[in-house]
Jmol script that loads the backbone (N, CA, C; Angstrom):
load data "model"
ATOM      1  N   UNK A   1      -5.564 -25.057 -57.808  1.00  0.00           N
ATOM      2  CA  UNK A   1      -5.867 -23.665 -58.008  1.00  0.00           C
ATOM      3  C   UNK A   1      -7.206 -23.303 -57.394  1.00  0.00           C
ATOM      4  N   UNK A   2      -8.186 -24.194 -57.596  1.00  0.00           N
ATOM      5  CA  UNK A   2      -9.510 -23.933 -57.064  1.00  0.00           C
ATOM      6  C   UNK A   2      -9.491 -23.976 -55.544  1.00  0.00           C
ATOM      7  N   UNK A   3      -8.691 -24.852 -55.022  1.00  0.00           N
ATOM      8  CA  UNK A   3      -8.560 -24.982 -53.569  1.00  0.00           C
ATOM      9  C   UNK A   3      -7.980 -23.702 -52.985  1.00  0.00           C
ATOM     10  N   UNK A   4      -7.016 -23.162 -53.700  1.00  0.00           N
ATOM     11  CA  UNK A   4      -6.374 -21.940 -53.219  1.00  0.00           C
ATOM     12  C   UNK A   4      -7.358 -20.785 -53.216  1.00  0.00           C
ATOM     13  N   UNK A   5      -8.168 -20.627 -54.225  1.00  0.00           N
ATOM     14  CA  UNK A   5      -9.136 -19.540 -54.270  1.00  0.00           C
ATOM     15  C   UNK A   5     -10.218 -19.736 -53.211  1.00  0.00           C
ATOM     16  N   UNK A   6     -10.560 -20.989 -52.918  1.00  0.00           N
ATOM     17  CA  UNK A   6     -11.538 -21.257 -51.851  1.00  0.00           C
ATOM     18  C   UNK A   6     -10.941 -20.873 -50.506  1.00  0.00           C
ATOM     19  N   UNK A   7      -9.672 -21.196 -50.307  1.00  0.00           N
ATOM     20  CA  UNK A   7      -8.992 -20.844 -49.053  1.00  0.00           C
ATOM     21  C   UNK A   7      -8.901 -19.325 -48.946  1.00  0.00           C
ATOM     22  N   UNK A   8      -8.556 -18.666 -50.038  1.00  0.00           N
ATOM     23  CA  UNK A   8      -8.469 -17.199 -50.030  1.00  0.00           C
ATOM     24  C   UNK A   8      -9.834 -16.591 -49.710  1.00  0.00           C
ATOM     25  N   UNK A   9     -10.892 -17.158 -50.265  1.00  0.00           N
ATOM     26  CA  UNK A   9     -12.236 -16.669 -49.999  1.00  0.00           C
ATOM     27  C   UNK A   9     -12.585 -16.845 -48.529  1.00  0.00           C
ATOM     28  N   UNK A  10     -12.178 -17.973 -47.965  1.00  0.00           N
ATOM     29  CA  UNK A  10     -12.430 -18.219 -46.538  1.00  0.00           C
ATOM     30  C   UNK A  10     -11.642 -17.234 -45.683  1.00  0.00           C
ATOM     31  N   UNK A  11     -10.388 -16.985 -46.062  1.00  0.00           N
ATOM     32  CA  UNK A  11      -9.550 -16.035 -45.311  1.00  0.00           C
ATOM     33  C   UNK A  11     -10.176 -14.643 -45.369  1.00  0.00           C
ATOM     34  N   UNK A  12     -10.640 -14.255 -46.557  1.00  0.00           N
ATOM     35  CA  UNK A  12     -11.283 -12.942 -46.706  1.00  0.00           C
ATOM     36  C   UNK A  12     -12.556 -12.891 -45.867  1.00  0.00           C
ATOM     37  N   UNK A  13     -13.344 -13.934 -45.883  1.00  0.00           N
ATOM     38  CA  UNK A  13     -14.586 -13.972 -45.108  1.00  0.00           C
ATOM     39  C   UNK A  13     -14.286 -13.896 -43.610  1.00  0.00           C
ATOM     40  N   UNK A  14     -13.249 -14.631 -43.177  1.00  0.00           N
ATOM     41  CA  UNK A  14     -12.860 -14.600 -41.758  1.00  0.00           C
ATOM     42  C   UNK A  14     -12.390 -13.200 -41.393  1.00  0.00           C
ATOM     43  N   UNK A  15     -11.604 -12.583 -42.253  1.00  0.00           N
ATOM     44  CA  UNK A  15     -11.103 -11.225 -42.007  1.00  0.00           C
ATOM     45  C   UNK A  15     -12.265 -10.230 -41.921  1.00  0.00           C
ATOM     46  N   UNK A  16     -13.212 -10.344 -42.839  1.00  0.00           N
ATOM     47  CA  UNK A  16     -14.365  -9.436 -42.828  1.00  0.00           C
ATOM     48  C   UNK A  16     -15.205  -9.653 -41.573  1.00  0.00           C
ATOM     49  N   UNK A  17     -15.345 -10.924 -41.187  1.00  0.00           N
ATOM     50  CA  UNK A  17     -16.104 -11.235 -39.974  1.00  0.00           C
ATOM     51  C   UNK A  17     -15.411 -10.635 -38.759  1.00  0.00           C
ATOM     52  N   UNK A  18     -14.100 -10.771 -38.712  1.00  0.00           N
ATOM     53  CA  UNK A  18     -13.335 -10.210 -37.594  1.00  0.00           C
ATOM     54  C   UNK A  18     -13.438  -8.683 -37.563  1.00  0.00           C
ATOM     55  N   UNK A  19     -13.358  -8.052 -38.707  1.00  0.00           N
ATOM     56  CA  UNK A  19     -13.509  -6.593 -38.779  1.00  0.00           C
ATOM     57  C   UNK A  19     -14.899  -6.173 -38.309  1.00  0.00           C
ATOM     58  N   UNK A  20     -15.898  -6.915 -38.745  1.00  0.00           N
ATOM     59  CA  UNK A  20     -17.276  -6.628 -38.351  1.00  0.00           C
ATOM     60  C   UNK A  20     -17.438  -6.803 -36.839  1.00  0.00           C
ATOM     61  N   UNK A  21     -16.846  -7.865 -36.300  1.00  0.00           N
ATOM     62  CA  UNK A  21     -16.927  -8.115 -34.865  1.00  0.00           C
ATOM     63  C   UNK A  21     -16.264  -6.988 -34.079  1.00  0.00           C
ATOM     64  N   UNK A  22     -15.064  -6.563 -34.532  1.00  0.00           N
ATOM     65  CA  UNK A  22     -14.356  -5.473 -33.845  1.00  0.00           C
ATOM     66  C   UNK A  22     -15.142  -4.168 -33.921  1.00  0.00           C
ATOM     67  N   UNK A  23     -15.702  -3.917 -35.084  1.00  0.00           N
ATOM     68  CA  UNK A  23     -16.503  -2.703 -35.258  1.00  0.00           C
ATOM     69  C   UNK A  23     -17.733  -2.730 -34.356  1.00  0.00           C
ATOM     70  N   UNK A  24     -18.381  -3.882 -34.299  1.00  0.00           N
ATOM     71  CA  UNK A  24     -19.554  -4.033 -33.431  1.00  0.00           C
ATOM     72  C   UNK A  24     -19.173  -3.864 -31.968  1.00  0.00           C
ATOM     73  N   UNK A  25     -18.022  -4.421 -31.593  1.00  0.00           N
ATOM     74  CA  UNK A  25     -17.563  -4.299 -30.207  1.00  0.00           C
ATOM     75  C   UNK A  25     -17.266  -2.845 -29.861  1.00  0.00           C
ATOM     76  N   UNK A  26     -16.661  -2.105 -30.794  1.00  0.00           N
ATOM     77  CA  UNK A  26     -16.398  -0.676 -30.554  1.00  0.00           C
ATOM     78  C   UNK A  26     -17.707   0.088 -30.383  1.00  0.00           C
ATOM     79  N   UNK A  27     -18.680  -0.233 -31.229  1.00  0.00           N
ATOM     80  CA  UNK A  27     -19.990   0.418 -31.128  1.00  0.00           C
ATOM     81  C   UNK A  27     -20.654   0.093 -29.792  1.00  0.00           C
ATOM     82  N   UNK A  28     -20.578  -1.170 -29.360  1.00  0.00           N
ATOM     83  CA  UNK A  28     -21.149  -1.561 -28.065  1.00  0.00           C
ATOM     84  C   UNK A  28     -20.440  -0.859 -26.908  1.00  0.00           C
ATOM     85  N   UNK A  29     -19.107  -0.779 -27.001  1.00  0.00           N
ATOM     86  CA  UNK A  29     -18.349  -0.079 -25.957  1.00  0.00           C
ATOM     87  C   UNK A  29     -18.753   1.389 -25.878  1.00  0.00           C
ATOM     88  N   UNK A  30     -18.915   2.010 -27.027  1.00  0.00           N
ATOM     89  CA  UNK A  30     -19.322   3.424 -27.067  1.00  0.00           C
ATOM     90  C   UNK A  30     -20.728   3.593 -26.485  1.00  0.00           C
ATOM     91  N   UNK A  31     -21.627   2.687 -26.830  1.00  0.00           N
ATOM     92  CA  UNK A  31     -22.982   2.739 -26.264  1.00  0.00           C
ATOM     93  C   UNK A  31     -22.947   2.567 -24.750  1.00  0.00           C
ATOM     94  N   UNK A  32     -22.115   1.659 -24.274  1.00  0.00           N
ATOM     95  CA  UNK A  32     -21.997   1.434 -22.824  1.00  0.00           C
ATOM     96  C   UNK A  32     -21.479   2.698 -22.135  1.00  0.00           C
ATOM     97  N   UNK A  33     -20.478   3.350 -22.719  1.00  0.00           N
ATOM     98  CA  UNK A  33     -19.957   4.592 -22.143  1.00  0.00           C
ATOM     99  C   UNK A  33     -21.040   5.663 -22.127  1.00  0.00           C
ATOM    100  N   UNK A  34     -21.808   5.747 -23.196  1.00  0.00           N
ATOM    101  CA  UNK A  34     -22.890   6.725 -23.264  1.00  0.00           C
ATOM    102  C   UNK A  34     -23.941   6.448 -22.194  1.00  0.00           C
ATOM    103  N   UNK A  35     -24.286   5.186 -22.016  1.00  0.00           N
ATOM    104  CA  UNK A  35     -25.272   4.810 -20.988  1.00  0.00           C
ATOM    105  C   UNK A  35     -24.760   5.192 -19.604  1.00  0.00           C
ATOM    106  N   UNK A  36     -23.501   4.897 -19.334  1.00  0.00           N
ATOM    107  CA  UNK A  36     -22.925   5.234 -18.032  1.00  0.00           C
ATOM    108  C   UNK A  36     -22.931   6.749 -17.828  1.00  0.00           C
ATOM    109  N   UNK A  37     -22.571   7.503 -18.860  1.00  0.00           N
ATOM    110  CA  UNK A  37     -22.573   8.966 -18.764  1.00  0.00           C
ATOM    111  C   UNK A  37     -23.974   9.501 -18.492  1.00  0.00           C
ATOM    112  N   UNK A  38     -24.951   8.973 -19.208  1.00  0.00           N
ATOM    113  CA  UNK A  38     -26.340   9.421 -19.029  1.00  0.00           C
ATOM    114  C   UNK A  38     -26.839   9.062 -17.630  1.00  0.00           C
ATOM    115  N   UNK A  39     -26.547   7.839 -17.185  1.00  0.00           N
ATOM    116  CA  UNK A  39     -26.957   7.424 -15.837  1.00  0.00           C
ATOM    117  C   UNK A  39     -26.349   8.341 -14.784  1.00  0.00           C
ATOM    118  N   UNK A  40     -25.069   8.626 -14.918  1.00  0.00           N
ATOM    119  CA  UNK A  40     -24.380   9.493 -13.957  1.00  0.00           C
ATOM    120  C   UNK A  40     -24.994  10.882 -13.952  1.00  0.00           C
ATOM    121  N   UNK A  41     -25.232  11.403 -15.149  1.00  0.00           N
ATOM    122  CA  UNK A  41     -25.814  12.743 -15.262  1.00  0.00           C
ATOM    123  C   UNK A  41     -27.197  12.802 -14.614  1.00  0.00           C
ATOM    124  N   UNK A  42     -28.034  11.823 -14.914  1.00  0.00           N
ATOM    125  CA  UNK A  42     -29.395  11.859 -14.397  1.00  0.00           C
ATOM    126  C   UNK A  42     -29.468  11.518 -12.915  1.00  0.00           C
ATOM    127  N   UNK A  43     -28.569  10.672 -12.423  1.00  0.00           N
ATOM    128  CA  UNK A  43     -28.533  10.410 -10.983  1.00  0.00           C
ATOM    129  C   UNK A  43     -28.178  11.694 -10.236  1.00  0.00           C
ATOM    130  N   UNK A  44     -27.215  12.443 -10.761  1.00  0.00           N
ATOM    131  CA  UNK A  44     -26.839  13.716 -10.138  1.00  0.00           C
ATOM    132  C   UNK A  44     -28.009  14.696 -10.195  1.00  0.00           C
ATOM    133  N   UNK A  45     -28.683  14.747 -11.328  1.00  0.00           N
ATOM    134  CA  UNK A  45     -29.828  15.642 -11.485  1.00  0.00           C
ATOM    135  C   UNK A  45     -30.965  15.245 -10.544  1.00  0.00           C
ATOM    136  N   UNK A  46     -31.213  13.958 -10.412  1.00  0.00           N
ATOM    137  CA  UNK A  46     -32.259  13.471  -9.505  1.00  0.00           C
ATOM    138  C   UNK A  46     -31.905  13.832  -8.063  1.00  0.00           C
ATOM    139  N   UNK A  47     -30.656  13.659  -7.702  1.00  0.00           N
ATOM    140  CA  UNK A  47     -30.217  14.030  -6.354  1.00  0.00           C
ATOM    141  C   UNK A  47     -30.405  15.514  -6.090  1.00  0.00           C
ATOM    142  N   UNK A  48     -30.050  16.336  -7.077  1.00  0.00           N
ATOM    143  CA  UNK A  48     -30.211  17.792  -6.936  1.00  0.00           C
ATOM    144  C   UNK A  48     -31.685  18.149  -6.791  1.00  0.00           C
ATOM    145  N   UNK A  49     -32.526  17.564  -7.630  1.00  0.00           N
ATOM    146  CA  UNK A  49     -33.968  17.848  -7.562  1.00  0.00           C
ATOM    147  C   UNK A  49     -34.571  17.365  -6.247  1.00  0.00           C
ATOM    148  N   UNK A  50     -34.117  16.208  -5.776  1.00  0.00           N
ATOM    149  CA  UNK A  50     -34.628  15.679  -4.507  1.00  0.00           C
ATOM    150  C   UNK A  50     -34.306  16.640  -3.371  1.00  0.00           C
ATOM    151  N   UNK A  51     -33.068  17.127  -3.322  1.00  0.00           N
ATOM    152  CA  UNK A  51     -32.688  18.079  -2.284  1.00  0.00           C
ATOM    153  C   UNK A  51     -33.516  19.353  -2.380  1.00  0.00           C
ATOM    154  N   UNK A  52     -33.730  19.826  -3.607  1.00  0.00           N
ATOM    155  CA  UNK A  52     -34.514  21.051  -3.798  1.00  0.00           C
ATOM    156  C   UNK A  52     -35.945  20.842  -3.326  1.00  0.00           C
ATOM    157  N   UNK A  53     -36.547  19.724  -3.689  1.00  0.00           N
ATOM    158  CA  UNK A  53     -37.932  19.452  -3.294  1.00  0.00           C
ATOM    159  C   UNK A  53     -38.048  19.256  -1.782  1.00  0.00           C
ATOM    160  N   UNK A  54     -37.064  18.600  -1.186  1.00  0.00           N
ATOM    161  CA  UNK A  54     -37.079  18.445   0.264  1.00  0.00           C
ATOM    162  C   UNK A  54     -36.992  19.804   0.946  1.00  0.00           C
ATOM    163  N   UNK A  55     -36.164  20.675   0.402  1.00  0.00           N
ATOM    164  CA  UNK A  55     -36.042  22.034   0.934  1.00  0.00           C
ATOM    165  C   UNK A  55     -37.358  22.796   0.764  1.00  0.00           C
ATOM    166  N   UNK A  56     -37.980  22.655  -0.403  1.00  0.00           N
ATOM    167  CA  UNK A  56     -39.275  23.302  -0.647  1.00  0.00           C
ATOM    168  C   UNK A  56     -40.323  22.792   0.327  1.00  0.00           C
ATOM    169  N   UNK A  57     -40.340  21.485   0.570  1.00  0.00           N
ATOM    170  CA  UNK A  57     -41.318  20.903   1.495  1.00  0.00           C
ATOM    171  C   UNK A  57     -41.100  21.457   2.898  1.00  0.00           C
ATOM    172  N   UNK A  58     -39.841  21.541   3.334  1.00  0.00           N
ATOM    173  CA  UNK A  58     -39.557  22.108   4.658  1.00  0.00           C
ATOM    174  C   UNK A  58     -40.047  23.553   4.735  1.00  0.00           C
ATOM    175  N   UNK A  59     -39.806  24.313   3.682  1.00  0.00           N
ATOM    176  CA  UNK A  59     -40.252  25.710   3.651  1.00  0.00           C
ATOM    177  C   UNK A  59     -41.782  25.785   3.711  1.00  0.00           C
ATOM    178  N   UNK A  60     -42.466  24.925   2.974  1.00  0.00           N
ATOM    179  CA  UNK A  60     -43.929  24.907   3.005  1.00  0.00           C
ATOM    180  C   UNK A  60     -44.440  24.514   4.391  1.00  0.00           C
ATOM    181  N   UNK A  61     -43.766  23.566   5.029  1.00  0.00           N
ATOM    182  CA  UNK A  61     -44.168  23.157   6.380  1.00  0.00           C
ATOM    183  C   UNK A  61     -44.042  24.325   7.355  1.00  0.00           C
ATOM    184  N   UNK A  62     -42.963  25.080   7.228  1.00  0.00           N
ATOM    185  CA  UNK A  62     -42.771  26.270   8.075  1.00  0.00           C
ATOM    186  C   UNK A  62     -43.884  27.278   7.808  1.00  0.00           C
ATOM    187  N   UNK A  63     -44.205  27.484   6.535  1.00  0.00           N
ATOM    188  CA  UNK A  63     -45.280  28.421   6.189  1.00  0.00           C
ATOM    189  C   UNK A  63     -46.622  27.964   6.756  1.00  0.00           C
ATOM    190  N   UNK A  64     -46.890  26.658   6.676  1.00  0.00           N
ATOM    191  CA  UNK A  64     -48.151  26.122   7.216  1.00  0.00           C
ATOM    192  C   UNK A  64     -48.196  26.336   8.727  1.00  0.00           C
ATOM    193  N   UNK A  65     -47.094  26.057   9.411  1.00  0.00           N
ATOM    194  CA  UNK A  65     -47.049  26.263  10.859  1.00  0.00           C
ATOM    195  C   UNK A  65     -47.296  27.731  11.200  1.00  0.00           C
ATOM    196  N   UNK A  66     -46.663  28.619  10.465  1.00  0.00           N
ATOM    197  CA  UNK A  66     -46.843  30.058  10.701  1.00  0.00           C
ATOM    198  C   UNK A  66     -48.290  30.464  10.449  1.00  0.00           C
ATOM    199  N   UNK A  67     -48.859  29.989   9.355  1.00  0.00           N
ATOM    200  CA  UNK A  67     -50.253  30.325   9.048  1.00  0.00           C
ATOM    201  C   UNK A  67     -51.212  29.744  10.089  1.00  0.00           C
ATOM    202  N   UNK A  68     -50.946  28.531  10.535  1.00  0.00           N
ATOM    203  CA  UNK A  68     -51.787  27.946  11.578  1.00  0.00           C
ATOM    204  C   UNK A  68     -51.693  28.746  12.878  1.00  0.00           C
ATOM    205  N   UNK A  69     -50.496  29.167  13.233  1.00  0.00           N
ATOM    206  CA  UNK A  69     -50.297  29.983  14.438  1.00  0.00           C
ATOM    207  C   UNK A  69     -51.034  31.313  14.307  1.00  0.00           C
ATOM    208  N   UNK A  70     -50.885  31.962  13.132  1.00  0.00           N
ATOM    209  CA  UNK A  70     -51.578  33.236  12.890  1.00  0.00           C
ATOM    210  C   UNK A  70     -53.093  33.037  12.928  1.00  0.00           C
ATOM    211  N   UNK A  71     -53.558  31.933  12.352  1.00  0.00           N
ATOM    212  CA  UNK A  71     -54.993  31.640  12.337  1.00  0.00           C
ATOM    213  C   UNK A  71     -55.512  31.465  13.767  1.00  0.00           C
ATOM    214  N   UNK A  72     -54.738  30.758  14.596  1.00  0.00           N
ATOM    215  CA  UNK A  72     -55.147  30.552  15.993  1.00  0.00           C
ATOM    216  C   UNK A  72     -55.210  31.889  16.733  1.00  0.00           C
ATOM    217  N   UNK A  73     -54.202  32.744  16.496  1.00  0.00           N
ATOM    218  CA  UNK A  73     -54.190  34.052  17.155  1.00  0.00           C
ATOM    219  C   UNK A  73     -55.372  34.902  16.698  1.00  0.00           C
ATOM    220  N   UNK A  74     -55.658  34.879  15.397  1.00  0.00           N
ATOM    221  CA  UNK A  74     -56.788  35.652  14.872  1.00  0.00           C
ATOM    222  C   UNK A  74     -58.114  35.100  15.382  1.00  0.00           C
ATOM    223  N   UNK A  75     -58.216  33.787  15.500  1.00  0.00           N
ATOM    224  CA  UNK A  75     -59.429  33.178  16.025  1.00  0.00           C
ATOM    225  C   UNK A  75     -59.640  33.599  17.472  1.00  0.00           C
ATOM    226  N   UNK A  76     -58.562  33.601  18.234  1.00  0.00           N
ATOM    227  CA  UNK A  76     -58.634  34.016  19.636  1.00  0.00           C
ATOM    228  C   UNK A  76     -59.052  35.482  19.721  1.00  0.00           C
ATOM    229  N   UNK A  77     -58.444  36.325  18.884  1.00  0.00           N
ATOM    230  CA  UNK A  77     -58.787  37.754  18.874  1.00  0.00           C
ATOM    231  C   UNK A  77     -60.236  37.946  18.449  1.00  0.00           C
ATOM    232  N   UNK A  78     -60.697  37.150  17.490  1.00  0.00           N
ATOM    233  CA  UNK A  78     -62.068  37.240  17.014  1.00  0.00           C
ATOM    234  C   UNK A  78     -63.048  36.895  18.132  1.00  0.00           C
ATOM    235  N   UNK A  79     -62.743  35.846  18.895  1.00  0.00           N
ATOM    236  CA  UNK A  79     -63.609  35.461  20.017  1.00  0.00           C
ATOM    237  C   UNK A  79     -63.645  36.571  21.068  1.00  0.00           C
ATOM    238  N   UNK A  80     -62.493  37.147  21.319  1.00  0.00           N
ATOM    239  CA  UNK A  80     -62.419  38.234  22.299  1.00  0.00           C
ATOM    240  C   UNK A  80     -63.242  39.428  21.832  1.00  0.00           C
ATOM    241  N   UNK A  81     -63.099  39.769  20.538  1.00  0.00           N
ATOM    242  CA  UNK A  81     -63.877  40.904  20.006  1.00  0.00           C
ATOM    243  C   UNK A  81     -65.363  40.590  20.000  1.00  0.00           C
ATOM    244  N   UNK A  82     -65.728  39.349  19.701  1.00  0.00           N
ATOM    245  CA  UNK A  82     -67.140  38.960  19.708  1.00  0.00           C
ATOM    246  C   UNK A  82     -67.707  39.084  21.116  1.00  0.00           C
ATOM    247  N   UNK A  83     -66.911  38.708  22.110  1.00  0.00           N
ATOM    248  CA  UNK A  83     -67.365  38.839  23.495  1.00  0.00           C
ATOM    249  C   UNK A  83     -67.536  40.307  23.871  1.00  0.00           C
ATOM    250  N   UNK A  84     -66.624  41.155  23.422  1.00  0.00           N
ATOM    251  CA  UNK A  84     -66.735  42.601  23.709  1.00  0.00           C
ATOM    252  C   UNK A  84     -67.959  43.196  23.029  1.00  0.00           C
ATOM    253  N   UNK A  85     -68.216  42.753  21.786  1.00  0.00           N
ATOM    254  CA  UNK A  85     -69.398  43.247  21.069  1.00  0.00           C
ATOM    255  C   UNK A  85     -70.653  42.830  21.822  1.00  0.00           C
ATOM    256  N   UNK A  86     -70.668  41.627  22.330  1.00  0.00           N
ATOM    257  CA  UNK A  86     -71.836  41.128  23.070  1.00  0.00           C
ATOM    258  C   UNK A  86     -72.053  41.953  24.339  1.00  0.00           C
ATOM    259  N   UNK A  87     -70.938  42.228  25.041  1.00  0.00           N
ATOM    260  CA  UNK A  87     -71.040  43.054  26.261  1.00  0.00           C
ATOM    261  C   UNK A  87     -71.530  44.440  25.918  1.00  0.00           C
ATOM    262  N   UNK A  88     -71.012  45.027  24.867  1.00  0.00           N
ATOM    263  CA  UNK A  88     -71.387  46.387  24.474  1.00  0.00           C
ATOM    264  C   UNK A  88     -72.852  46.438  24.007  1.00  0.00           C
ATOM    265  N   UNK A  89     -73.302  45.359  23.388  1.00  0.00           N
ATOM    266  CA  UNK A  89     -74.702  45.356  22.929  1.00  0.00           C
ATOM    267  C   UNK A  89     -75.663  45.344  24.118  1.00  0.00           C
ATOM    268  N   UNK A  90     -75.231  44.770  25.246  1.00  0.00           N
ATOM    269  CA  UNK A  90     -76.069  44.816  26.440  1.00  0.00           C
ATOM    270  C   UNK A  90     -76.060  46.201  27.041  1.00  0.00           C
ATOM    271  N   UNK A  91     -74.955  46.924  26.919  1.00  0.00           N
ATOM    272  CA  UNK A  91     -74.837  48.257  27.475  1.00  0.00           C
ATOM    273  C   UNK A  91     -75.702  49.231  26.692  1.00  0.00           C
ATOM    274  N   UNK A  92     -75.754  49.102  25.415  1.00  0.00           N
ATOM    275  CA  UNK A  92     -76.503  50.023  24.554  1.00  0.00           C
ATOM    276  C   UNK A  92     -77.921  49.683  24.577  1.00  0.00           C
TER     277      UNK A  92
END
end "model"
wireframe off; spacefill off
backbone 0.3
color backbone group
C-alpha cells in the first residue's frame, strides 16, 4: 500500500513537472514571438528614420550649396560696389 502511494506521488510529481515544463515552454515561445515582433517593428522604424535623415541631409547639403553660391555672388557684388565707391570718392 505504501509503495502504491509513493508511486502515485511520483506520478503526480512527474505530471506536475511536465505541466510546468509545457507552461514554461509556452511562455518562452510567446516571449520569442514578442521579441521577433519588436525587432521587426524597430528595424522597419530604423530604416524609415534612416531614409528620412538621409533625405534631410541631402536637403541641407543643397541649402548649403545655394547659400554658398549666394554668398559668393554677394561677395563679388560687394567688391564691385566697393570699387565703385572708391572711384566715386576720387571724383568727389
